[in-house]
VMD Tcl script that draws the C-alpha trace (Angstrom):
set ca {
  {0.00 0.00 0.00}
  {1.53 3.36 -1.03}
  {1.85 6.38 1.25}
  {-1.05 8.29 -0.26}
  {-3.36 5.34 0.36}
  {-2.06 4.96 3.89}
  {-2.92 8.58 4.59}
  {-6.46 7.95 3.43}
  {-6.88 5.58 6.35}
  {-4.92 7.33 9.06}
  {-5.96 10.39 11.13}
  {-5.35 11.65 14.63}
  {-7.98 12.99 16.97}
  {-6.29 13.87 20.22}
  {-3.20 15.85 21.16}
  {-0.76 13.12 22.12}
  {2.69 14.71 22.20}
  {5.19 12.13 23.43}
  {8.76 13.40 23.77}
  {10.91 10.93 25.71}
  {14.51 9.68 25.67}
  {14.22 6.03 24.61}
  {15.51 3.79 21.84}
  {18.70 2.63 20.22}
  {21.23 5.01 18.65}
  {20.74 6.00 15.04}
  {23.77 5.35 12.85}
  {22.64 6.66 9.48}
  {20.38 9.57 8.56}
  {19.49 11.33 5.33}
  {16.90 14.06 5.93}
  {16.02 17.18 3.95}
  {17.71 20.33 5.20}
  {15.51 23.30 6.00}
  {15.25 25.55 2.96}
  {13.27 28.35 4.60}
  {13.82 29.20 8.28}
  {10.86 30.03 10.51}
  {9.82 33.69 10.40}
  {10.40 34.14 14.14}
  {12.67 32.34 16.62}
  {10.94 29.32 18.11}
  {10.90 28.74 21.87}
  {13.17 26.09 23.33}
  {11.16 22.89 23.55}
  {11.49 20.56 26.55}
  {13.05 17.14 26.39}
  {10.97 14.78 28.52}
  {12.25 11.66 30.25}
  {9.18 9.59 31.11}
  {9.49 5.82 31.09}
  {8.57 2.77 33.15}
  {11.20 1.39 35.51}
  {9.31 -1.84 36.22}
  {6.84 -3.80 34.07}
  {8.18 -2.16 30.91}
  {6.74 -3.64 27.70}
  {7.97 -1.65 24.69}
  {7.49 1.67 26.49}
  {4.28 0.98 28.41}
  {3.34 -0.69 31.70}
  {2.31 -4.34 31.24}
  {0.69 -5.63 34.44}
  {-1.07 -8.93 35.20}
  {-3.20 -9.08 38.36}
  {-5.98 -11.27 39.68}
  {-9.10 -9.62 41.18}
  {-8.25 -8.19 44.60}
  {-4.49 -8.09 43.94}
  {-2.23 -5.01 43.94}
  {1.23 -4.17 42.69}
  {3.52 -1.16 42.98}
  {5.45 0.07 39.96}
  {7.71 3.02 39.21}
  {8.06 5.63 36.50}
  {11.12 7.81 35.86}
  {10.24 11.50 35.46}
  {13.13 13.61 34.21}
  {14.36 16.68 32.39}
  {16.66 15.80 29.49}
  {16.98 19.41 28.34}
  {19.31 22.30 29.14}
  {16.79 24.54 30.92}
  {14.72 24.15 34.11}
  {11.40 22.45 33.50}
  {8.12 22.73 35.43}
  {5.89 19.74 34.76}
  {2.66 18.11 35.86}
  {2.19 14.34 36.21}
  {-1.24 12.71 36.34}
  {-3.39 9.69 35.45}
  {-6.23 9.90 32.93}
  {-8.75 7.73 31.09}
  {-7.55 6.04 27.91}
  {-9.56 5.60 24.72}
  {-9.28 4.17 21.20}
  {-8.56 6.99 18.75}
  {-10.29 7.31 15.42}
  {-8.68 4.71 13.12}
  {-7.41 2.97 16.24}
  {-4.48 3.62 18.55}
  {-3.87 4.71 22.14}
  {-5.35 8.04 23.19}
  {-5.36 9.67 26.62}
  {-7.60 12.40 28.01}
  {-6.08 15.58 29.44}
  {-5.18 16.48 33.01}
  {-8.48 18.30 33.59}
  {-10.70 15.36 32.67}
  {-12.62 13.39 35.27}
  {-11.12 10.01 36.17}
  {-13.33 6.95 35.81}
  {-13.28 3.21 35.27}
  {-9.82 1.64 35.12}
  {-8.14 4.94 36.02}
  {-9.66 4.69 39.52}
  {-7.60 1.50 39.98}
  {-4.41 3.58 39.72}
  {-3.16 5.49 42.77}
  {-1.24 8.17 40.84}
  {-2.27 11.60 42.18}
  {-1.62 14.73 40.14}
  {1.70 16.37 41.08}
  {3.59 19.53 40.11}
  {7.37 19.13 39.79}
  {10.24 21.54 39.12}
  {13.15 19.72 37.47}
  {16.67 21.02 36.94}
  {18.51 20.18 33.71}
  {19.52 16.54 33.85}
  {17.45 15.86 36.96}
  {15.22 12.80 37.26}
  {12.98 11.47 40.01}
  {11.23 8.16 40.54}
  {7.50 8.14 41.19}
  {5.95 5.00 42.64}
  {2.28 4.19 42.24}
  {-0.02 1.31 43.11}
  {-2.39 -0.53 40.79}
  {-5.24 -2.49 42.41}
  {-7.76 -4.66 40.56}
  {-11.12 -4.64 42.36}
  {-12.68 -7.86 43.62}
  {-15.13 -9.36 41.15}
  {-13.41 -7.95 38.04}
  {-14.05 -10.11 34.99}
  {-11.11 -11.59 33.02}
  {-9.80 -9.54 30.14}
  {-7.59 -6.60 29.19}
  {-8.03 -3.15 30.68}
  {-6.25 0.08 29.81}
  {-5.61 3.48 31.34}
  {-2.58 5.78 31.27}
  {-0.32 8.26 33.00}
  {1.25 11.38 31.53}
  {3.83 14.10 32.06}
  {3.17 17.54 30.59}
  {4.58 21.04 30.80}
  {2.93 23.06 33.56}
  {2.31 26.08 31.29}
  {1.61 26.11 27.53}
  {4.38 27.14 25.14}
  {3.57 29.96 22.72}
  {4.94 29.59 19.19}
  {5.08 33.36 18.74}
  {3.65 35.23 15.74}
  {4.34 35.75 12.07}
  {3.33 38.95 10.25}
  {1.09 39.98 13.10}
  {-0.90 36.72 13.01}
  {-1.04 34.90 16.34}
  {0.04 31.29 16.00}
  {-0.99 28.98 18.84}
  {-0.01 27.60 22.23}
  {1.10 24.02 22.76}
  {0.78 21.82 25.82}
  {3.52 19.27 25.25}
  {3.31 15.94 27.02}
  {4.55 12.37 27.09}
  {2.09 9.58 27.90}
  {2.45 5.94 28.87}
  {-0.26 3.30 28.72}
  {-1.01 1.23 31.82}
  {-2.15 -2.08 30.31}
  {-3.68 -4.49 32.84}
  {-4.52 -8.13 32.15}
  {-6.86 -10.02 34.48}
  {-6.19 -13.75 33.86}
  {-8.98 -15.94 32.55}
  {-10.84 -16.69 29.34}
  {-10.12 -14.21 26.56}
  {-12.84 -13.65 23.97}
  {-11.86 -11.40 21.07}
  {-14.68 -10.01 18.91}
  {-15.73 -6.77 17.23}
  {-18.62 -5.35 15.23}
  {-18.95 -2.99 12.27}
  {-21.47 -0.18 12.70}
  {-23.18 2.15 10.22}
  {-21.58 4.35 7.57}
  {-21.96 8.08 6.94}
  {-20.49 10.70 4.60}
  {-18.80 13.84 5.89}
  {-17.69 16.93 4.01}
  {-15.68 19.89 5.31}
  {-14.93 22.33 2.49}
  {-12.81 20.47 -0.04}
  {-12.18 17.53 2.28}
  {-14.43 14.47 2.23}
  {-14.52 11.17 4.08}
  {-16.60 8.08 4.68}
  {-16.90 7.26 8.39}
  {-17.79 3.79 9.71}
  {-18.35 2.81 13.35}
  {-16.29 0.04 14.99}
  {-17.14 -1.51 18.37}
  {-14.94 -3.95 20.29}
  {-17.42 -6.41 21.83}
  {-14.76 -8.68 23.33}
  {-12.44 -8.44 26.32}
  {-9.11 -8.07 24.45}
  {-7.85 -5.46 22.00}
  {-8.05 -6.03 18.25}
  {-6.40 -4.43 15.22}
  {-8.94 -4.73 12.39}
  {-7.59 -4.76 8.84}
  {-9.10 -5.69 5.51}
  {-10.75 -4.14 2.46}
  {-13.47 -1.65 1.60}
  {-15.52 -1.40 -1.58}
  {-17.91 1.41 -2.50}
  {-20.45 1.20 -5.34}
  {-22.72 3.83 -6.84}
  {-26.48 3.45 -7.37}
  {-25.87 1.63 -10.65}
  {-23.64 -0.93 -8.93}
  {-20.37 0.32 -10.44}
  {-17.35 0.06 -8.11}
  {-15.95 3.57 -7.48}
  {-13.57 2.70 -4.64}
  {-11.74 -0.50 -3.68}
  {-8.88 -0.25 -1.21}
  {-7.21 -1.83 1.85}
  {-8.02 -0.67 5.38}
  {-5.63 -0.85 8.34}
  {-6.46 0.19 11.91}
  {-4.48 0.57 15.10}
  {-5.56 -0.95 18.41}
  {-9.25 -0.85 19.37}
  {-9.40 -1.64 23.07}
  {-11.80 -3.99 24.83}
  {-15.28 -2.49 25.22}
  {-14.39 0.67 23.24}
  {-16.18 2.24 20.30}
  {-14.44 4.29 17.62}
  {-14.61 4.95 13.87}
  {-12.70 4.38 10.67}
  {-12.38 7.58 8.62}
  {-11.77 6.80 4.95}
  {-10.45 9.99 3.37}
  {-11.25 10.82 -0.25}
  {-9.02 12.91 -2.50}
  {-12.10 13.89 -4.56}
  {-15.66 14.36 -3.47}
  {-18.58 12.15 -4.52}
  {-21.46 13.38 -6.62}
  {-24.88 13.58 -4.95}
  {-26.64 10.23 -4.71}
  {-26.97 6.97 -2.82}
  {-24.05 4.59 -2.37}
  {-23.59 1.01 -1.21}
  {-20.55 -0.16 0.70}
  {-19.00 -3.43 1.87}
  {-16.36 -3.69 4.57}
  {-14.48 -6.89 5.45}
  {-12.16 -6.78 8.46}
  {-10.24 -9.30 10.56}
  {-7.79 -9.26 13.46}
  {-4.61 -11.09 12.44}
  {-3.56 -12.11 15.96}
  {-6.84 -13.67 17.09}
  {-8.33 -14.57 13.71}
  {-11.74 -13.06 14.50}
  {-13.45 -11.16 11.71}
  {-16.50 -9.04 10.89}
  {-18.14 -8.11 7.59}
  {-20.89 -5.78 6.42}
  {-22.15 -5.92 2.85}
  {-25.24 -3.83 3.51}
  {-23.69 -0.48 4.42}
  {-25.24 2.58 2.74}
  {-24.74 6.33 2.83}
  {-26.09 9.32 0.94}
  {-24.29 12.36 -0.47}
  {-26.73 15.25 -0.33}
  {-24.75 17.97 -2.06}
  {-21.89 18.26 -4.51}
  {-18.52 17.73 -2.85}
  {-16.34 18.81 -5.78}
  {-13.29 20.81 -4.63}
  {-12.61 24.26 -6.03}
  {-9.95 24.67 -8.74}
  {-7.55 26.38 -6.31}
  {-6.32 24.13 -3.54}
  {-7.56 25.90 -0.37}
  {-4.85 24.46 1.90}
  {-1.29 23.83 0.68}
  {1.78 22.53 2.54}
  {4.29 25.04 1.18}
  {7.31 23.41 2.81}
  {8.12 20.73 5.36}
  {11.51 19.60 6.64}
  {12.76 17.25 9.34}
  {16.19 18.01 10.80}
  {18.20 15.65 12.99}
  {19.09 16.96 16.44}
  {21.56 17.48 17.97}
  {23.57 16.25 14.95}
  {23.52 13.79 12.08}
  {26.02 11.60 13.91}
  {24.10 11.43 17.21}
  {20.38 11.73 16.53}
  {18.07 11.89 19.54}
  {15.03 13.52 17.96}
  {13.83 15.39 14.86}
  {12.85 19.03 14.58}
  {9.93 19.25 12.17}
  {9.31 22.64 10.50}
  {6.42 23.27 8.15}
  {4.72 26.21 6.47}
  {1.05 25.84 5.52}
  {-0.68 28.27 3.16}
  {-4.40 28.95 3.38}
  {-5.66 30.39 0.09}
  {-9.17 30.99 1.42}
  {-10.99 32.08 4.54}
  {-9.99 31.03 8.05}
  {-10.33 27.30 8.71}
  {-10.96 26.17 12.29}
  {-10.44 22.86 14.11}
  {-7.30 22.00 12.12}
  {-4.75 19.36 13.09}
  {-1.27 19.01 11.57}
  {-0.14 15.37 11.80}
  {3.26 13.74 11.30}
  {2.90 10.10 10.19}
  {5.90 7.88 11.00}
  {6.51 4.63 9.09}
  {8.94 1.82 9.91}
  {9.80 -0.36 6.90}
  {6.66 0.92 5.18}
  {4.27 0.14 8.07}
  {2.62 2.94 10.04}
  {4.08 3.27 13.55}
  {2.17 6.26 14.88}
  {0.40 9.51 14.05}
  {2.10 12.38 15.93}
  {0.23 15.73 16.21}
  {2.37 18.75 15.39}
  {-0.65 20.93 16.18}
  {-4.18 20.16 17.30}
  {-7.48 22.10 17.16}
  {-5.94 25.28 15.76}
  {-7.27 27.87 13.31}
  {-5.50 28.56 10.00}
  {-5.85 32.21 9.03}
  {-5.54 33.31 5.41}
  {-1.92 33.31 4.27}
  {1.05 31.39 5.67}
  {1.25 29.77 9.09}
  {4.42 28.12 10.41}
  {4.73 25.29 12.92}
  {7.67 23.65 14.63}
  {7.78 20.59 16.87}
  {10.12 17.89 18.10}
  {9.52 14.24 17.30}
  {10.80 11.06 18.93}
  {8.98 7.72 18.48}
  {6.99 6.61 21.51}
  {8.83 3.27 21.50}
  {12.21 4.75 20.56}
  {14.17 4.39 17.32}
  {13.76 0.66 16.70}
  {15.67 -1.14 13.93}
  {14.66 -0.53 10.33}
  {14.10 2.27 7.83}
  {12.00 5.22 9.04}
  {10.10 7.49 6.63}
  {7.62 10.31 7.25}
  {4.68 12.14 5.73}
  {2.70 15.17 6.89}
  {-1.03 15.77 6.63}
  {-3.28 18.72 7.39}
  {-6.71 17.65 8.58}
  {-9.86 19.33 9.88}
  {-11.82 17.68 12.68}
  {-15.61 17.90 12.61}
  {-16.85 19.12 16.05}
  {-20.12 17.24 15.52}
  {-18.78 13.81 14.55}
  {-15.08 13.83 15.46}
  {-14.25 12.75 11.89}
  {-10.87 13.91 10.59}
  {-10.99 15.07 6.98}
  {-7.87 15.31 4.82}
  {-6.97 18.80 3.51}
  {-3.37 18.41 2.31}
  {-0.58 15.81 2.19}
  {3.18 16.00 1.73}
  {5.94 13.41 1.90}
  {9.12 14.38 3.77}
  {12.27 13.64 1.84}
  {14.88 11.33 3.30}
  {14.87 8.43 5.70}
  {16.38 7.26 8.97}
  {18.13 3.88 9.00}
  {18.46 2.20 12.39}
  {20.55 -0.99 12.57}
}
mol new
graphics top color blue
foreach p $ca { graphics top sphere $p radius 0.5 }
foreach p [lrange $ca 0 end-1] q [lrange $ca 1 end] { graphics top cylinder $p $q radius 0.2 }
display resetview
């Protein structure tokens, strides 16, 4: 599956900024150098150290407990930068993002469900450069808990948002940077994987269009649905046939697949079939009776309303000793202001999607050019293989949560990790 097709099936919904010092050293890097510097100096971004000390499973906490049992684990909270850092640590409810994957609510959200099993109170910390502290917390599974997999999470974020400054008198935005870790709890017993496909709908935001389908995990373990989609017009002609790949959909969760379209559909009624299966468990689900209606023309205007003028990824601190990437991009809006925009970096390892990393979330793009800068380090560290990247600009519908594709750009170069 090529990159453009991958982008049609990947979108991010929540601000999940994970900057941590993990992974193996990178020995070879060929990335595009920045051709146009940012219009104004960018603020120094923090370098988070936030990783499990015990029960570490590829960067998250993997815990197995019977009902009524408890365990105490530790997380390392540190400042890997050169400036003092004020941070907040907290626990929050986890959820399955649109198109699958681990999402975590913010520090102001109410704690419920599995998060109440975690004794990890919110704390404010002031860390000197190079300083790290251990935080212990207890996880307790209540009596009577049914077997299965349960998920929550903990996070470390900057205490105050970082402003990106302004360009030509236009205010940019403020970022709350954070690193999050899943707390994945298994209660031993019978595991019953299963999932269901819900109804389909059609969403249009300006020149961006997508087909959205509901997915519900009806089992007690996570699944990663993948398969194919086929869309037919009223005459029965196939107008779309493509693969679908999702990230994790956690036990008991509901989410959606957003299938982005590079061109809108003409008004009319459409039929759709979706066949999905989870490779690990072998369970599958199919719907051949899905329908949706396009009520108005969704043809884009001749002038692309949103354009990625430039995007670069620069190795830091050097090509010889890469710890993270600095991603710089300029996005041009040729029309009126567009709200609820997310700028997403998509990271691939040997051609397979690893994660969708938000450069910006829920921002407004004014007419003209807007610049963004962010650091990127994979949540699981730089694992072996060839890393490549693409960037998308998406608008999130406040009513449905669907992410609709506005612009796409591949980033030249690759990172090779032995």
